[in-house]
N, C-alpha and C positions, 0 to 999 in steps of 0.2 A: 531177518537175516540181514547181514552186510551189503554195502553196495559190492564188494568184491566177491560175496557168493553168488548174489543175484546175478551178477555179469558171468561168472562161470557156469552157472546154470543155464542161462540163456544162451551161452556161447557169443557173448558181445564183450567189448571193452568197457570197462568202468566210464571212459570219457563219454560213451555213447549213453550211458544213463543219467551222466551229469549234464548232456545236453537237451536229452529227453525232459528232464526236469525244469532246465531253464526256459523250455520252450512250452511248458504247462503239460506235458503228455503223462508224465510219471509224478508222483508227490510222495517222498519219502514219509513214513508214518511218525518218523521222529529221528533222534538221534541219540547214539549211546553216550556215556559217560566220557567216553573218550572223544567224542565229538563225531563218531562216524554214522554216516546216513544209515537208517534202518529201514526195512521194506517187510510188508507182511506178504501172505499167500495171495491177497487180492491184487497187491502191485505187482507180484510175480505173474498173475493171469493177464493182468493187463499189458504186461510187457509181450507176454504171447500173442496176444490179440495184434498189438503192434506190429510185432515181426510177422506174424501172416498177412495182414493187411497190406505192409510193405512187400511180400513175395508175391501178392498177386497184383502188384503195379498201383498201389494208391501210395500218394505223395503224404508226406508227413501233415501237411495242412487239410488234406481230405480226412486222415485218419483223426485228427484233432476235432474236426467238425462232427464226425459220428460220436466221438467220446463227449464232446459237448451236447448234443442231442440226448444221450443217454444220462448224461448226469444233470439236465434239465427235467429229467422225470419222464422222458417221452421214449416210447420205443424207437430205436434208431433203424429198424428193418425199412422202412420206406426210403429213407434216405440213403441206406447202403444199396438198395435196389436201384434207385436214380443214379448212384455213383457206378454202379456195376454195368447198367446200361449205357452210359456215357463211354465206360471204358470198352465196352463191346464195339461200340461205334468206332472209337479211336483205332481200336486194334484191326477192325475190319477195313479201315482206311489205309493204314500202315501196310497192311496184307496187300492191298492193292497196288502202292505205290512200290512195294518190294517185288511184286510181279511185273510190274510194268519194267522196273531197273533189270531185274533177271533177263526178260526179254531184249533189251537194249543191250546188256551184257553178251547176251548170246549173240546177237547180231554183230557186235564188235569182234568176237571171237571168230566168228566165221570170217568177216572181212580181212581180219589179222591173217588167216590162214592163207586167204585168196592173194593178198599183196606182198606176202613174205619175201619172194624172190627179188623184188623191186623196193623192199625197204630202206635199203642204203642207198637208192639212186637218187633220192630226193633231200632237199633241204629241211623237209618235214623231220619231226622227230618219228613219227610212226605214221604211214600213209592210211591207215586204217582209221586214224581220227580226222582226216581230212574230209571236208564235205563232198568233194567230187568222187571219192571212194564208193565202188559200186561191188556187190558180191559176184 
């Protein structure tokens, strides 16, 4: 299949496929007589793997590592497990940060409710942001 056909099938722009080729994630099987890149079903499956891995939050460099392990003849499952565990730790950390941020925003919203009548009586942009504001 041509680059255009593969791009349409995968729902990506042909430029994306050219970029993946440039960084070594995809390799066309050859070129047509007219010079178009040609891809086999194997490359289409690889592209599917790349897209699924991206949806799960893997970076292209991490995806390239998994592919390199596989191309090196080893089973990449241990490497994938290590990546997944690291991603889970990162997600947990980000969730904790978001929960903290949510708490701070809830406090800010409460402070803003409490200072609303006085909000325009100060040179501050919003009294709720001032350190001396209390609920």
